[in-house]
NUSETOR-15272 format. One record per residue (C-alpha): residue in one letter; z negated, y negated, x negated. Coordinates in steps of 0.02 Angstrom, whole numbers, padded with zeros to 5 digits. Example, Ala and Ser with C-alpha at 12.3 -4.5 7.8 and 13.67 -1.06 7.14 Angstrom:
NUSETOR-15272
+--------+--------+--------+--------+
: residu :      Z :      Y :      X :
+--------+--------+--------+--------+
:      a : -00390 :  00225 : -00615 :
:      s : -00357 :  00053 : -00684 :
+--------+--------+--------+--------+
This chain:
NUSETOR-15272
+--------+--------+--------+--------+
: residu :      Z :      Y :      X :
+--------+--------+--------+--------+
:      m : -04091 : -06080 : -05571 :
:      t : -04038 : -05898 : -05551 :
:      s : -03962 : -05802 : -05696 :
:      v : -03922 : -05623 : -05742 :
:      n : -03927 : -05535 : -05910 :
:      v : -03857 : -05362 : -05945 :
:      d : -03946 : -05258 : -06077 :
:      p : -03827 : -05216 : -06222 :
:      s : -03847 : -05031 : -06183 :
:      g : -03786 : -05059 : -06004 :
:      d : -03937 : -04961 : -05947 :
:      h : -04008 : -05104 : -05843 :
:      l : -03992 : -05287 : -05800 :
:      t : -04119 : -05426 : -05774 :
:      l : -04106 : -05546 : -05628 :
:      n : -04197 : -05708 : -05663 :
:      t : -04247 : -05833 : -05529 :
:      a : -04357 : -05987 : -05533 :
:      n : -04511 : -05883 : -05490 :
:      s : -04478 : -05708 : -05554 :
:      a : -04379 : -05589 : -05664 :
:      h : -04332 : -05418 : -05597 :
:      r : -04250 : -05276 : -05691 :
:      f : -04136 : -05149 : -05608 :
:      h : -04070 : -04987 : -05685 :
:      a : -03885 : -04951 : -05678 :
:      i : -03910 : -04783 : -05593 :
:      w : -04024 : -04861 : -05461 :
:      l : -03899 : -04998 : -05423 :
:      r : -03754 : -04875 : -05413 :
:      d : -03852 : -04757 : -05300 :
:      n : -03894 : -04902 : -05184 :
:      a : -03719 : -04972 : -05172 :
:      g : -03674 : -05023 : -04995 :
:      d : -03485 : -05015 : -05007 :
:      a : -03379 : -04914 : -04884 :
:      e : -03349 : -04774 : -05010 :
:      t : -03535 : -04749 : -05038 :
:      r : -03612 : -04777 : -04867 :
:      a : -03552 : -04755 : -04688 :
:      s : -03531 : -04925 : -04605 :
:      g : -03599 : -04867 : -04437 :
:      n : -03766 : -04792 : -04488 :
:      g : -03787 : -04837 : -04672 :
:      q : -03807 : -04657 : -04728 :
:      r : -03743 : -04606 : -04899 :
:      l : -03572 : -04524 : -04908 :
:      i : -03598 : -04460 : -05085 :
:      a : -03732 : -04360 : -05175 :
:      l : -03809 : -04405 : -05342 :
:      r : -03701 : -04272 : -05423 :
:      d : -03549 : -04377 : -05377 :
:      i : -03610 : -04522 : -05484 :
:      p : -03570 : -04502 : -05670 :
:      r : -03721 : -04454 : -05773 :
:      d : -03677 : -04588 : -05902 :
:      t : -03663 : -04729 : -05775 :
:      r : -03693 : -04899 : -05854 :
:      i : -03668 : -05082 : -05812 :
:      g : -03506 : -05152 : -05883 :
:      s : -03532 : -05329 : -05819 :
:      a : -03633 : -05428 : -05692 :
:      d : -03591 : -05598 : -05620 :
:      l : -03674 : -05713 : -05495 :
:      k : -03564 : -05774 : -05353 :
:      g : -03667 : -05886 : -05240 :
:      a : -03796 : -05778 : -05151 :
:      t : -03715 : -05618 : -05215 :
:      l : -03725 : -05519 : -05376 :
:      e : -03563 : -05431 : -05425 :
:      v : -03588 : -05279 : -05536 :
:      r : -03454 : -05177 : -05623 :
:      f : -03501 : -04997 : -05662 :
:      e : -03428 : -04892 : -05802 :
:      p : -03351 : -04767 : -05827 :
:      e : -03296 : -04779 : -05644 :
:      g : -03236 : -04958 : -05656 :
:      k : -03312 : -04982 : -05484 :
:      v : -03363 : -05157 : -05426 :
:      v : -03506 : -05176 : -05301 :
:      d : -03582 : -05333 : -05223 :
:      y : -03769 : -05350 : -05190 :
:      e : -03852 : -05486 : -05088 :
:      l : -03986 : -05573 : -05192 :
:      d : -04108 : -05573 : -05046 :
:      w : -04087 : -05384 : -05032 :
:      l : -04121 : -05359 : -05217 :
:      d : -04275 : -05469 : -05209 :
:      a : -04342 : -05371 : -05059 :
:      h : -04311 : -05204 : -05145 :
:      s : -04368 : -05245 : -05321 :
:      y : -04471 : -05107 : -05404 :
:      d : -04505 : -05197 : -05569 :
:      d : -04690 : -05225 : -05541 :
:      t : -04814 : -05182 : -05678 :
:      s : -04969 : -05225 : -05576 :
:      s : -05083 : -05083 : -05528 :
:      p : -05169 : -05108 : -05359 :
:      p : -05339 : -05026 : -05332 :
:      r : -05349 : -04857 : -05248 :
:      g : -05356 : -04880 : -05062 :
:      w : -05236 : -05026 : -05047 :
:      t : -05147 : -05042 : -04881 :
:      a : -04966 : -05079 : -04838 :
:      p : -04907 : -05254 : -04789 :
:      g : -04927 : -05283 : -04604 :
:      v : -05087 : -05178 : -04593 :
:      e : -05239 : -05283 : -04545 :
:      l : -05412 : -05207 : -04562 :
:      w : -05541 : -05250 : -04430 :
:      d : -05719 : -05223 : -04369 :
:      a : -05820 : -05267 : -04214 :
:      g : -05756 : -05445 : -04223 :
:      l : -05592 : -05388 : -04149 :
:      m : -05682 : -05355 : -03984 :
:      r : -05652 : -05539 : -03944 :
:      d : -05465 : -05512 : -03949 :
:      v : -05422 : -05329 : -03914 :
:      p : -05232 : -05308 : -03927 :
:      t : -05183 : -05287 : -03744 :
:      g : -05020 : -05271 : -03651 :
:      d : -04976 : -05270 : -03467 :
:      l : -04884 : -05106 : -03432 :
:      a : -04779 : -05180 : -03292 :
:      e : -04728 : -05326 : -03403 :
:      l : -04692 : -05216 : -03555 :
:      s : -04579 : -05107 : -03448 :
:      r : -04465 : -05254 : -03404 :
:      d : -04486 : -05380 : -03547 :
:      s : -04424 : -05327 : -03720 :
:      g : -04507 : -05477 : -03802 :
:      a : -04677 : -05430 : -03732 :
:      l : -04651 : -05249 : -03785 :
:      r : -04601 : -05301 : -03960 :
:      h : -04758 : -05408 : -03977 :
:      w : -04871 : -05268 : -03914 :
:      l : -04793 : -05140 : -04031 :
:      e : -04816 : -05261 : -04176 :
:      q : -05002 : -05269 : -04135 :
:      v : -05016 : -05080 : -04124 :
:      n : -04933 : -05065 : -04294 :
:      r : -05047 : -05199 : -04367 :
:      f : -05214 : -05144 : -04295 :
:      g : -05180 : -04959 : -04264 :
:      f : -05221 : -04966 : -04079 :
:      g : -05183 : -05059 : -03919 :
:      k : -05244 : -05066 : -03741 :
:      l : -05137 : -05068 : -03583 :
:      v : -05178 : -05134 : -03410 :
:      n : -05093 : -05146 : -03240 :
:      g : -05024 : -04970 : -03236 :
:      p : -05004 : -04859 : -03082 :
:      v : -05149 : -04748 : -03032 :
:      e : -05053 : -04586 : -03020 :
:      e : -05048 : -04421 : -03111 :
:      g : -04925 : -04418 : -03253 :
:      a : -04928 : -04606 : -03277 :
:      v : -04978 : -04574 : -03458 :
:      f : -04797 : -04524 : -03491 :
:      k : -04738 : -04698 : -03439 :
:      i : -04826 : -04767 : -03592 :
:      v : -04745 : -04644 : -03712 :
:      d : -04576 : -04683 : -03633 :
:      l : -04595 : -04862 : -03697 :
:      f : -04577 : -04807 : -03878 :
:      g : -04549 : -04621 : -03906 :
:      y : -04572 : -04442 : -03852 :
:      v : -04715 : -04331 : -03800 :
:      r : -04775 : -04207 : -03930 :
:      e : -04817 : -04045 : -03842 :
:      t : -04961 : -03940 : -03910 :
:      n : -05060 : -03787 : -03855 :
:      y : -05144 : -03905 : -03730 :
:      g : -04974 : -03932 : -03648 :
:      r : -04876 : -04093 : -03627 :
:      h : -05037 : -04177 : -03574 :
:      f : -05222 : -04135 : -03558 :
:      e : -05360 : -04179 : -03437 :
:      v : -05521 : -04264 : -03493 :
:      r : -05659 : -04238 : -03365 :
:      t : -05816 : -04135 : -03344 :
:      q : -05786 : -03948 : -03337 :
:      v : -05899 : -03796 : -03327 :
:      n : -05896 : -03692 : -03488 :
:      p : -05765 : -03804 : -03569 :
:      t : -05657 : -03746 : -03714 :
:      n : -05681 : -03915 : -03798 :
:      l : -05832 : -04033 : -03802 :
:      a : -05715 : -04176 : -03755 :
:      y : -05721 : -04105 : -03578 :
:      t : -05909 : -04132 : -03556 :
:      g : -06013 : -04286 : -03520 :
:      l : -06084 : -04285 : -03697 :
:      g : -06058 : -04436 : -03807 :
:      l : -05938 : -04402 : -03951 :
:      q : -05944 : -04469 : -04128 :
:      a : -05793 : -04572 : -04175 :
:      h : -05660 : -04454 : -04239 :
:      t : -05476 : -04426 : -04265 :
:      d : -05398 : -04296 : -04151 :
:      n : -05332 : -04125 : -04201 :
:      p : -05365 : -04135 : -04390 :
:      y : -05338 : -03946 : -04390 :
:      r : -05152 : -03970 : -04355 :
:      d : -05021 : -03987 : -04489 :
:      p : -04938 : -04105 : -04457 :
:      v : -05069 : -04195 : -04355 :
:      p : -05011 : -04288 : -04197 :
:      t : -04997 : -04467 : -04257 :
:      v : -05014 : -04556 : -04089 :
:      q : -05136 : -04520 : -03948 :
:      v : -05131 : -04598 : -03774 :
:      l : -05276 : -04590 : -03651 :
:      y : -05246 : -04650 : -03472 :
:      c : -05384 : -04681 : -03344 :
:      l : -05362 : -04618 : -03165 :
:      e : -05543 : -04618 : -03103 :
:      s : -05698 : -04705 : -03171 :
:      s : -05851 : -04716 : -03061 :
:      a : -05976 : -04624 : -03173 :
:      a : -06105 : -04728 : -03266 :
:      g : -06065 : -04748 : -03450 :
:      g : -05917 : -04668 : -03535 :
:      e : -05857 : -04826 : -03624 :
:      n : -05720 : -04799 : -03750 :
:      m : -05744 : -04849 : -03930 :
:      v : -05625 : -04866 : -04079 :
:      v : -05661 : -04885 : -04264 :
:      d : -05538 : -04934 : -04400 :
:      g : -05541 : -04784 : -04516 :
:      f : -05451 : -04883 : -04652 :
:      a : -05585 : -05018 : -04645 :
:      a : -05720 : -04883 : -04652 :
:      a : -05638 : -04802 : -04804 :
:      r : -05621 : -04970 : -04892 :
:      r : -05803 : -05011 : -04856 :
:      l : -05853 : -04843 : -04930 :
:      r : -05749 : -04883 : -05085 :
:      d : -05830 : -05054 : -05103 :
:      e : -06006 : -04985 : -05081 :
:      n : -05986 : -04829 : -05188 :
:      e : -05822 : -04796 : -05277 :
:      d : -05877 : -04621 : -05331 :
:      y : -05901 : -04574 : -05148 :
:      f : -05729 : -04640 : -05104 :
:      n : -05649 : -04545 : -05247 :
:      v : -05732 : -04378 : -05210 :
:      l : -05672 : -04382 : -05028 :
:      a : -05497 : -04433 : -05084 :
:      d : -05484 : -04310 : -05228 :
:      h : -05537 : -04150 : -05137 :
:      c : -05479 : -04067 : -04978 :
:      a : -05585 : -04037 : -04825 :
:      r : -05543 : -03893 : -04710 :
:      f : -05527 : -03904 : -04522 :
:      e : -05507 : -03768 : -04391 :
:      y : -05497 : -03740 : -04204 :
:      a : -05497 : -03574 : -04113 :
:      g : -05566 : -03623 : -03942 :
:      d : -05422 : -03551 : -03840 :
:      t : -05366 : -03370 : -03831 :
:      g : -05222 : -03342 : -03950 :
:      v : -05249 : -03506 : -04044 :
:      c : -05310 : -03520 : -04223 :
:      l : -05264 : -03687 : -04301 :
:      t : -05313 : -03730 : -04480 :
:      s : -05273 : -03867 : -04605 :
:      r : -05324 : -03916 : -04779 :
:      r : -05318 : -04104 : -04810 :
:      p : -05432 : -04237 : -04886 :
:      m : -05536 : -04345 : -04769 :
:      i : -05464 : -04496 : -04858 :
:      e : -05280 : -04470 : -04897 :
:      l : -05194 : -04576 : -05029 :
:      a : -05014 : -04588 : -05086 :
:      p : -04983 : -04555 : -05273 :
:      d : -04991 : -04743 : -05306 :
:      g : -05159 : -04758 : -05218 :
:      e : -05100 : -04823 : -05049 :
:      l : -05218 : -04775 : -04908 :
:      v : -05108 : -04676 : -04789 :
:      a : -05223 : -04574 : -04677 :
:      v : -05401 : -04533 : -04628 :
:      r : -05456 : -04367 : -04553 :
:      f : -05633 : -04363 : -04486 :
:      n : -05696 : -04243 : -04353 :
:      n : -05868 : -04164 : -04372 :
:      r : -05837 : -04043 : -04227 :
:      s : -05687 : -03965 : -04313 :
:      m : -05748 : -03966 : -04492 :
:      a : -05739 : -03794 : -04571 :
:      a : -05830 : -03733 : -04727 :
:      v : -05779 : -03842 : -04875 :
:      t : -05724 : -03730 : -05019 :
:      d : -05609 : -03843 : -05121 :
:      v : -05744 : -03947 : -05206 :
:      p : -05814 : -03890 : -05376 :
:      f : -05996 : -03838 : -05379 :
:      d : -06048 : -03987 : -05486 :
:      k : -05972 : -04109 : -05360 :
:      m : -06022 : -04029 : -05196 :
:      a : -06186 : -04127 : -05180 :
:      t : -06092 : -04289 : -05210 :
:      y : -05961 : -04236 : -05084 :
:      y : -06089 : -04209 : -04948 :
:      a : -06176 : -04372 : -04990 :
:      a : -06008 : -04460 : -04975 :
:      y : -05969 : -04370 : -04811 :
:      r : -06138 : -04426 : -04741 :
:      c : -06112 : -04605 : -04801 :
:      l : -05938 : -04616 : -04723 :
:      g : -06010 : -04550 : -04559 :
:      e : -06147 : -04683 : -04564 :
:      i : -06017 : -04819 : -04591 :
:      i : -05914 : -04752 : -04445 :
:      d : -06072 : -04750 : -04336 :
:      d : -06116 : -04930 : -04380 :
:      e : -06100 : -05038 : -04224 :
:      a : -06032 : -05177 : -04335 :
:      m : -05875 : -05071 : -04359 :
:      e : -05839 : -05028 : -04177 :
:      v : -05739 : -05107 : -04038 :
:      t : -05795 : -05049 : -03865 :
:      f : -05710 : -05068 : -03698 :
:      r : -05714 : -04984 : -03529 :
:      l : -05556 : -04918 : -03449 :
:      a : -05529 : -04949 : -03264 :
:      p : -05407 : -04843 : -03163 :
:      g : -05229 : -04889 : -03213 :
:      e : -05282 : -04938 : -03389 :
:      a : -05252 : -04844 : -03552 :
:      f : -05260 : -04859 : -03739 :
:      v : -05151 : -04798 : -03882 :
:      v : -05216 : -04756 : -04057 :
:      d : -05135 : -04718 : -04223 :
:      n : -05219 : -04550 : -04248 :
:      t : -05196 : -04556 : -04437 :
:      r : -05299 : -04716 : -04449 :
:      v : -05405 : -04762 : -04298 :
:      l : -05551 : -04655 : -04244 :
:      h : -05597 : -04653 : -04061 :
:      a : -05754 : -04603 : -03969 :
:      r : -05837 : -04604 : -03800 :
:      k : -06011 : -04652 : -03749 :
:      g : -06104 : -04522 : -03646 :
:      y : -06087 : -04531 : -03457 :
:      s : -06188 : -04464 : -03311 :
:      g : -06143 : -04318 : -03201 :
:      e : -06139 : -04429 : -03048 :
:      g : -05978 : -04509 : -02994 :
:      t : -05811 : -04463 : -03069 :
:      r : -05723 : -04491 : -03233 :
:      w : -05546 : -04429 : -03256 :
:      l : -05424 : -04471 : -03393 :
:      q : -05258 : -04392 : -03438 :
:      g : -05202 : -04391 : -03617 :
:      c : -05053 : -04342 : -03721 :
:      y : -04989 : -04350 : -03899 :
:      a : -04837 : -04432 : -03974 :
:      d : -04784 : -04482 : -04149 :
:      k : -04781 : -04652 : -04231 :
:      d : -04609 : -04629 : -04309 :
:      g : -04543 : -04661 : -04133 :
:      l : -04659 : -04810 : -04109 :
:      r : -04609 : -04886 : -04276 :
:      s : -04425 : -04849 : -04247 :
:      t : -04428 : -04937 : -04078 :
:      y : -04517 : -05088 : -04151 :
:      d : -04405 : -05101 : -04306 :
:      a : -04246 : -05081 : -04202 :
:      m : -04304 : -05220 : -04085 :
:      c : -04342 : -05334 : -04233 :
:      r : -04169 : -05303 : -04308 :
:      a : -04086 : -05338 : -04142 :
:      q : -04184 : -05500 : -04128 :
:      k : -04127 : -05554 : -04302 :
:      r : -03945 : -05515 : -04259 :
:      e : -03957 : -05617 : -04099 :
:      a : -04036 : -05763 : -04193 :
:      a : -03897 : -05759 : -04324 :
:      e : -03757 : -05763 : -04194 :
+--------+--------+--------+--------+
């Protein structure tokens, strides 16, 4: 049985259902009104600012009408309807305190066990089938990476992947970059050396949030690609030594890159980045680009380096890694704020050529969310 009670002050109301009781402030409800005077019908954006809502806004009355809650606000005398399902989905009356390092719904942590079921999409199919694309994007959002097969073996094909969900993010490397052996390279990524799992460009602010690597040639021995769930690594660090987790989350590392003429990129961010409520939102880990750490107090620096070493050992643990080899016409996409990627060493014989580019996950998430909303509308019709 659902019921509603308005506090005598009018400051808030309580919505009671069979399983829960949620409180909502008058000012919050008024600010989130969805009527035509408050929000544009076409895009849902607000038509008013907070200054347009009376400072002494209060709830005059609240009545249940089927699946809708009708609220009358004073002193405006304005009546607004709210769907009960919407209120339940947007309730903020939660007194629980999750542990530091919690992850958002829809995020699934993983280790080497995922190698049995690497999220993979067929590029040709994704380009013509919206259902297949929606499923693949859901997997990328959930696991932080995805592989693609059956693409054309042609220069610039990497852009076809970004076209599925967003836009290329141009950097000092250009719209794309080449990954193959070079003489006197400006970046160790362009040698045959193996690379420790890392996030790309931690010295940028903001960091590119999506990276795409596309294989065009692969006849050299070795060179397998490897990915590690940075969120899973951070959570494992927390579970093994909470002090180590906290010191990497509470203090900033510094990153820098000045390998090209006229380029000097720097950033100051923690290796483990948390939201104010403790949500794990990003990991930055790149030993090649680590600058001198100067933001850690003297009495915590030894602990910081012990934590840094421990996190690196977790990342290097084969039990954490998923490994696969890219053939020409295959690619993979990573959430560069979460998933670390690496490459095994490869020989100088044969060829190995990949093209890469950056994009941003706001476009990827937007495409996925828009497709999900369209699917719900079609199902309701």
